[in-house]
Backbone as a chain_set.jsonl record, in Angstrom:
{"seq": "MHWREVKERVRKRDRNKDRILRILSVKEALTLQKHAPSIMLRKLDAAHIFPVSMYPDIMYNDANIVTLNRFSHEALDNLRDPVTNEPLSYEERQEWWKRIAGEEQWKALASFVDRLGPDDS", "coords": {"N": [[-9.218, 24.495, 26.69], [-6.979, 23.164, 24.834], [-5.473, 23.477, 21.66], [-4.309, 21.548, 20.436], [-5.669, 19.477, 21.017], [-8.187, 20.006, 19.975], [-7.693, 20.033, 17.461], [-7.284, 16.989, 17.02], [-9.317, 15.981, 17.415], [-11.353, 16.846, 15.062], [-9.661, 15.905, 12.918], [-10.329, 13.398, 13.78], [-12.975, 13.53, 13.318], [-13.222, 14.357, 10.451], [-12.164, 12.048, 9.707], [-9.286, 12.023, 9.031], [-9.042, 13.114, 6.239], [-9.051, 15.487, 3.286], [-10.896, 17.712, 3.27], [-11.579, 18.816, 1.008], [-11.058, 17.313, -1.003], [-13.722, 15.94, -0.981], [-15.664, 17.375, -2.103], [-15.03, 18.057, -4.76], [-15.34, 17.872, -8.075], [-13.894, 15.483, -10.952], [-12.616, 16.746, -12.834], [-12.085, 19.099, -11.401], [-10.525, 18.381, -9.343], [-8.551, 16.803, -10.48], [-7.329, 19.374, -11.903], [-6.491, 20.267, -9.749], [-4.368, 19.088, -8.988], [-2.615, 19.455, -10.694], [-1.891, 22.288, -10.305], [-0.727, 22.308, -7.705], [1.635, 21.492, -5.669], [2.812, 18.458, -5.106], [4.1, 17.649, -2.103], [2.391, 19.605, -0.886], [-0.016, 18.745, -1.359], [-0.315, 16.75, 0.312], [0.476, 17.223, 2.782], [-1.661, 17.948, 5.65], [-3.616, 20.229, 7.248], [-5.247, 21.542, 10.191], [-7.751, 23.945, 9.387], [-9.125, 27.014, 9.674], [-12.539, 28.447, 9.159], [-13.986, 31.15, 9.085], [-11.477, 33.785, 9.663], [-9.586, 33.73, 12.527], [-8.088, 36.151, 13.329], [-10.055, 37.81, 13.02], [-12.346, 36.442, 14.496], [-12.186, 35.659, 16.884], [-13.348, 33.979, 19.251], [-14.397, 31.983, 18.591], [-12.3, 30.084, 17.635], [-11.515, 27.581, 18.877], [-13.713, 25.955, 18.468], [-14.942, 23.25, 16.789], [-16.853, 23.234, 15.101], [-15.578, 25.513, 13.285], [-13.886, 24.493, 11.776], [-12.06, 22.783, 9.738], [-10.274, 19.748, 8.061], [-7.994, 20.558, 5.926], [-5.396, 20.212, 2.546], [-2.496, 21.836, 2.659], [-2.031, 23.681, 0.606], [-4.607, 24.404, -0.497], [-5.203, 25.378, 2.065], [-3.585, 27.568, 2.171], [-4.5, 28.965, -0.561], [-7.001, 29.799, 0.009], [-6.993, 31.526, 2.579], [-5.302, 33.797, 1.688], [-7.124, 34.716, -0.038], [-7.354, 33.547, -2.563], [-8.333, 31.04, -5.457], [-8.876, 27.304, -4.171], [-8.192, 25.571, -6.153], [-7.114, 26.339, -8.483], [-5.526, 28.698, -7.345], [-5.825, 31.533, -8.141], [-7.052, 34.623, -8.074], [-9.604, 35.557, -5.543], [-12.853, 36.904, -5.072], [-13.785, 38.167, -1.697], [-15.835, 37.181, -1.614], [-16.472, 35.277, -3.464], [-14.547, 33.348, -1.965], [-16.063, 32.972, 0.235], [-17.795, 31.368, -0.835], [-16.471, 29.172, -1.558], [-16.093, 28.069, 0.622], [-18.361, 27.337, 1.795], [-19.109, 25.811, 0.397], [-16.907, 23.546, 0.899], [-17.417, 23.442, 3.788], [-19.891, 22.098, 3.722], [-23.366, 22.457, 3.47], [-25.028, 21.929, 6.155], [-23.102, 22.126, 8.184], [-22.216, 24.839, 7.256], [-24.024, 26.757, 7.694], [-24.987, 26.295, 10.385], [-22.413, 27.295, 11.746], [-22.43, 30.094, 10.042], [-24.743, 31.097, 11.596], [-24.21, 31.219, 14.698], [-21.994, 33.326, 13.997], [-23.189, 35.327, 12.687], [-24.423, 36.359, 15.058], [-22.731, 36.478, 16.658], [-21.082, 38.313, 15.691], [-18.057, 40.199, 14.063], [-14.845, 40.497, 15.737], [-14.317, 43.174, 17.708], [-12.077, 44.347, 19.269]], "CA": [[-9.012, 23.969, 25.34], [-6.334, 23.486, 24.343], [-5.434, 23.542, 20.288], [-4.234, 19.954, 19.718], [-7.079, 18.432, 21.296], [-9.13, 20.415, 18.954], [-7.215, 19.576, 15.984], [-6.993, 15.451, 17.005], [-10.719, 15.691, 16.828], [-11.518, 17.477, 13.9], [-9.213, 15.209, 12.285], [-10.932, 12.361, 13.539], [-14.554, 13.615, 12.524], [-12.647, 14.268, 9.145], [-10.999, 10.969, 9.234], [-8.065, 12.404, 8.187], [-8.861, 13.161, 4.967], [-9.207, 16.268, 3.025], [-12.294, 17.988, 3.278], [-12.085, 19.361, 0.007], [-11.39, 16.149, -2.344], [-14.527, 15.29, -1.028], [-16.744, 17.999, -3.057], [-14.479, 18.975, -5.996], [-15.596, 17.281, -9.177], [-13.173, 14.886, -10.894], [-12.314, 17.813, -13.349], [-11.62, 20.09, -10.02], [-9.59, 17.211, -8.586], [-7.085, 16.57, -11.878], [-6.68, 20.52, -11.918], [-5.949, 21.344, -8.269], [-3.17, 18.025, -8.975], [-1.733, 19.963, -12.039], [-1.395, 23.396, -9.812], [-0.447, 22.105, -6.566], [3.042, 20.735, -5.345], [2.387, 16.919, -4.541], [3.889, 17.802, -0.906], [1.398, 20.866, -0.026], [-1.57, 18.178, -0.999], [-0.234, 15.279, 1.287], [0.28, 18.131, 4.204], [-2.61, 18.485, 6.048], [-3.568, 21.345, 8.345], [-6.775, 22.507, 10.829], [-8.01, 25.547, 8.517], [-10.363, 27.99, 10.038], [-13.332, 28.782, 8.147], [-13.878, 32.047, 9.578], [-10.591, 33.723, 10.287], [-9.34, 33.498, 13.934], [-8.246, 37.291, 13.507], [-12.075, 38.245, 13.454], [-13.242, 35.786, 15.111], [-11.016, 34.793, 18.118], [-14.027, 33.307, 20.228], [-14.676, 30.461, 17.651], [-10.903, 29.894, 17.539], [-11.721, 26.391, 19.149], [-14.959, 25.7, 17.8], [-14.726, 22.17, 15.358], [-17.589, 23.622, 13.532], [-14.899, 26.552, 12.364], [-12.389, 23.933, 11.11], [-11.944, 21.496, 8.863], [-9.501, 19.255, 7.698], [-7.537, 20.331, 4.448], [-4.412, 20.253, 2.558], [-2.085, 23.176, 2.555], [-2.057, 24.515, -0.866], [-5.872, 24.855, -1.024], [-5.878, 26.054, 2.575], [-3.405, 28.898, 2.323], [-4.736, 29.694, -1.07], [-7.76, 30.407, 0.397], [-6.341, 32.452, 3.483], [-5.094, 34.35, 0.873], [-8.364, 35.245, -1.351], [-7.171, 32.552, -4.085], [-8.897, 29.407, -5.524], [-8.089, 26.841, -3.577], [-7.934, 24.73, -6.891], [-6.362, 26.908, -9.452], [-4.869, 29.645, -7.082], [-6.424, 32.216, -8.896], [-7.421, 35.282, -6.967], [-10.959, 35.344, -5.901], [-13.085, 37.973, -4.298], [-13.913, 37.525, -0.31], [-17.768, 36.124, -1.787], [-16.163, 33.925, -4.058], [-14.124, 32.701, -0.782], [-17.229, 32.133, 1.259], [-18.766, 30.391, -1.478], [-15.608, 28.061, -1.306], [-16.0, 27.856, 2.159], [-19.739, 26.977, 2.15], [-18.7, 23.798, -0.139], [-15.897, 22.515, 1.892], [-18.045, 22.782, 4.841], [-21.624, 21.496, 4.01], [-24.555, 22.818, 3.991], [-25.738, 21.819, 7.437], [-22.225, 22.889, 9.116], [-22.029, 26.258, 7.323], [-25.454, 27.139, 8.119], [-25.048, 26.465, 11.997], [-21.37, 28.246, 11.883], [-22.903, 31.149, 9.886], [-25.64, 31.413, 12.183], [-23.426, 31.668, 15.292], [-21.106, 34.057, 13.214], [-23.536, 36.43, 12.516], [-25.248, 36.494, 16.744], [-21.381, 36.943, 17.631], [-20.236, 39.492, 15.084], [-16.404, 40.466, 14.383], [-14.217, 41.138, 17.281], [-13.988, 45.331, 17.565], [-10.891, 45.082, 19.738]], "C": [[-8.024, 23.999, 25.177], [-6.016, 22.778, 22.559], [-5.072, 21.991, 19.618], [-5.394, 18.748, 20.032], [-8.02, 18.929, 20.182], [-8.999, 20.0, 17.262], [-7.212, 17.732, 15.449], [-8.896, 14.995, 16.567], [-11.747, 16.356, 15.799], [-10.892, 16.529, 13.005], [-9.833, 13.56, 12.354], [-12.648, 12.729, 13.165], [-14.228, 13.743, 11.312], [-12.15, 12.683, 8.788], [-9.885, 10.861, 8.47], [-7.702, 12.425, 6.972], [-9.474, 14.469, 4.47], [-10.292, 16.752, 2.265], [-12.877, 18.272, 1.789], [-12.147, 18.408, -1.376], [-12.772, 15.487, -2.061], [-16.206, 16.161, -1.692], [-16.065, 18.367, -4.414], [-15.12, 17.42, -7.257], [-14.025, 16.706, -9.579], [-12.067, 15.987, -11.615], [-11.367, 18.661, -12.122], [-10.741, 19.069, -9.95], [-8.114, 17.368, -9.553], [-6.602, 18.414, -11.893], [-5.813, 21.133, -10.719], [-4.553, 20.103, -8.306], [-2.073, 18.727, -9.754], [-1.043, 21.208, -11.443], [-0.763, 23.286, -8.699], [0.774, 21.311, -6.606], [2.361, 19.556, -4.716], [2.056, 16.972, -3.092], [2.752, 18.81, -0.47], [0.065, 19.978, -0.054], [-1.475, 17.243, -0.073], [-0.181, 16.215, 2.769], [-1.042, 18.602, 4.651], [-2.726, 19.14, 7.056], [-5.138, 21.747, 9.063], [-6.883, 23.851, 10.08], [-9.035, 25.876, 9.562], [-11.111, 28.148, 9.014], [-13.469, 30.174, 8.339], [-13.005, 32.446, 10.328], [-10.563, 33.862, 11.829], [-9.035, 35.347, 14.533], [-9.363, 38.274, 13.368], [-12.786, 37.775, 14.195], [-12.85, 34.784, 16.399], [-12.182, 34.012, 19.069], [-14.498, 32.252, 19.699], [-13.49, 29.781, 17.303], [-11.153, 27.975, 17.555], [-13.059, 25.603, 18.73], [-14.975, 24.758, 16.547], [-15.603, 22.723, 14.674], [-16.677, 25.081, 12.564], [-13.901, 25.654, 11.791], [-12.812, 22.749, 10.974], [-10.506, 20.766, 8.385], [-8.756, 19.904, 6.373], [-5.961, 20.594, 4.11], [-3.625, 21.892, 2.574], [-1.972, 24.257, 1.613], [-3.381, 25.148, -0.926], [-5.905, 25.526, 0.5], [-5.022, 27.322, 2.634], [-3.707, 29.745, 0.973], [-5.958, 30.547, -0.55], [-7.653, 31.527, 1.957], [-5.797, 33.768, 2.721], [-5.936, 34.804, -0.504], [-8.169, 34.912, -2.795], [-8.235, 31.876, -4.117], [-8.14, 28.499, -4.966], [-8.328, 25.617, -4.371], [-6.833, 25.182, -7.669], [-5.342, 28.167, -8.933], [-4.801, 30.666, -7.603], [-6.851, 33.305, -8.286], [-9.075, 35.054, -7.057], [-11.051, 37.252, -4.835], [-13.668, 37.285, -2.64], [-15.444, 36.868, -0.643], [-17.48, 35.39, -2.382], [-15.697, 33.027, -2.796], [-15.379, 32.27, -0.046], [-17.903, 31.169, 0.775], [-17.855, 29.079, -1.31], [-15.822, 27.082, 0.195], [-17.457, 26.979, 2.754], [-19.874, 25.555, 1.611], [-18.023, 23.374, 0.313], [-16.639, 22.128, 3.349], [-19.243, 21.805, 4.561], [-22.152, 22.292, 4.236], [-25.218, 23.216, 5.909], [-24.263, 22.828, 8.252], [-22.333, 24.478, 8.507], [-22.957, 26.916, 7.995], [-25.356, 27.147, 9.773], [-23.927, 27.427, 12.647], [-21.948, 29.511, 11.547], [-24.044, 32.026, 10.719], [-25.421, 31.886, 13.634], [-22.635, 32.813, 15.057], [-21.569, 35.401, 13.305], [-24.917, 36.844, 14.264], [-23.867, 37.167, 17.102], [-20.995, 38.227, 16.874], [-18.868, 39.474, 14.904], [-16.054, 40.7, 15.753], [-13.9, 42.677, 17.133], [-13.207, 45.11, 18.212], [-10.103, 45.498, 19.214]], "O": [[-7.649, 25.159, 25.343], [-6.361, 21.619, 22.327], [-5.495, 21.491, 18.576], [-5.766, 17.688, 19.528], [-8.598, 18.076, 19.509], [-9.776, 19.782, 16.332], [-7.17, 17.243, 14.32], [-9.438, 14.168, 15.835], [-12.962, 16.239, 15.956], [-11.672, 16.217, 12.105], [-9.849, 12.74, 11.436], [-13.351, 11.836, 12.692], [-15.064, 13.128, 10.649], [-11.824, 12.309, 7.662], [-9.539, 10.048, 7.613], [-6.64, 12.037, 6.483], [-10.478, 14.786, 5.108], [-10.631, 16.464, 1.118], [-14.027, 18.106, 1.383], [-12.846, 18.541, -2.38], [-13.085, 14.536, -2.778], [-17.359, 15.732, -1.719], [-16.744, 19.065, -5.167], [-15.189, 16.221, -6.988], [-13.042, 17.111, -8.959], [-10.929, 16.138, -11.17], [-10.139, 18.736, -12.093], [-10.046, 19.054, -10.966], [-7.025, 17.891, -9.314], [-5.388, 18.622, -11.894], [-4.931, 21.989, -10.657], [-3.667, 20.368, -7.493], [-0.871, 18.612, -9.52], [0.119, 21.439, -11.776], [-0.044, 24.263, -8.489], [0.952, 20.502, -7.517], [1.449, 19.684, -3.899], [0.975, 16.72, -2.559], [2.246, 18.502, 0.61], [-0.83, 20.148, 0.774], [-2.521, 16.833, 0.432], [-0.808, 15.829, 3.755], [-1.55, 19.581, 4.103], [-1.993, 18.812, 7.989], [-6.044, 22.218, 8.375], [-6.053, 24.744, 10.252], [-9.673, 25.032, 10.193], [-10.6, 28.041, 7.899], [-12.83, 30.671, 7.411], [-13.026, 32.053, 11.494], [-11.639, 34.13, 12.363], [-9.454, 35.826, 15.587], [-9.325, 39.466, 13.674], [-13.777, 38.338, 14.659], [-13.138, 33.627, 16.704], [-11.589, 33.223, 19.804], [-15.099, 31.485, 20.45], [-13.652, 28.786, 16.596], [-11.017, 27.24, 16.576], [-13.034, 24.377, 18.836], [-15.013, 25.242, 15.416], [-15.326, 22.829, 13.48], [-17.05, 25.524, 11.478], [-12.955, 26.232, 11.256], [-13.522, 21.964, 11.602], [-9.552, 21.544, 8.417], [-9.381, 19.383, 5.45], [-5.22, 21.056, 4.978], [-4.271, 22.937, 2.5], [-1.846, 25.461, 1.838], [-3.456, 26.305, -1.337], [-6.724, 26.445, 0.468], [-5.606, 28.281, 3.139], [-3.4, 30.937, 0.97], [-5.969, 31.775, -0.641], [-8.587, 32.316, 2.103], [-5.94, 34.828, 3.33], [-5.516, 35.123, -1.616], [-8.525, 35.505, -3.813], [-9.071, 31.883, -3.213], [-6.914, 28.576, -5.057], [-8.632, 24.597, -3.753], [-5.74, 24.615, -7.635], [-4.514, 28.651, -9.703], [-3.642, 31.069, -7.71], [-7.392, 32.748, -7.33], [-9.724, 34.621, -8.009], [-10.296, 38.092, -4.346], [-13.913, 36.088, -2.492], [-16.03, 36.123, 0.141], [-18.112, 34.358, -2.157], [-16.368, 32.026, -2.546], [-15.548, 31.075, 0.198], [-18.497, 30.294, 1.404], [-18.381, 28.02, -0.969], [-15.715, 25.908, 0.548], [-17.581, 26.265, 3.749], [-20.437, 24.557, 2.061], [-18.343, 22.186, 0.351], [-16.577, 21.047, 3.934], [-19.421, 20.795, 5.242], [-21.786, 23.077, 5.112], [-25.608, 24.209, 6.523], [-24.398, 23.945, 8.752], [-22.541, 25.352, 9.349], [-22.635, 27.67, 8.913], [-25.722, 28.178, 10.339], [-24.123, 28.141, 13.63], [-22.106, 30.26, 12.511], [-24.243, 33.235, 10.6], [-26.155, 32.786, 14.041], [-22.524, 33.482, 16.085], [-20.946, 36.375, 13.728], [-25.972, 37.477, 14.263], [-23.817, 38.225, 17.729], [-20.586, 39.18, 17.537], [-18.301, 38.661, 15.634], [-16.792, 41.02, 16.685], [-13.13, 43.107, 16.275], [-12.816, 46.277, 18.187], [-9.2, 46.08, 19.816]]}, "num_chains": 1, "name": "protein.A"}
């Protein structure tokens, strides 16, 4: 399976819209606009919820990927708040991913990841 095909399916599923904007309060959205350069908010990425470095077996799994603005994507990848860019703990980051993915997608993915375990290679 090619990355381009997966990204296209994910963008179609997400209607080519930033998933984080669906779940933010008005106050959070205004804070995000204040902290993020507008060009970083307009650029949309296919972002992995569980990192490919730890879970290469689900690299192409649509459930592990969401459409996310570049600012929030980079922040989460670097253990930073996707709205304020303040430092986060691993657990706080996972709570953000759970919120962004939504309960159903998160449960399905977390169950799969629990069975899989991180890559030990």
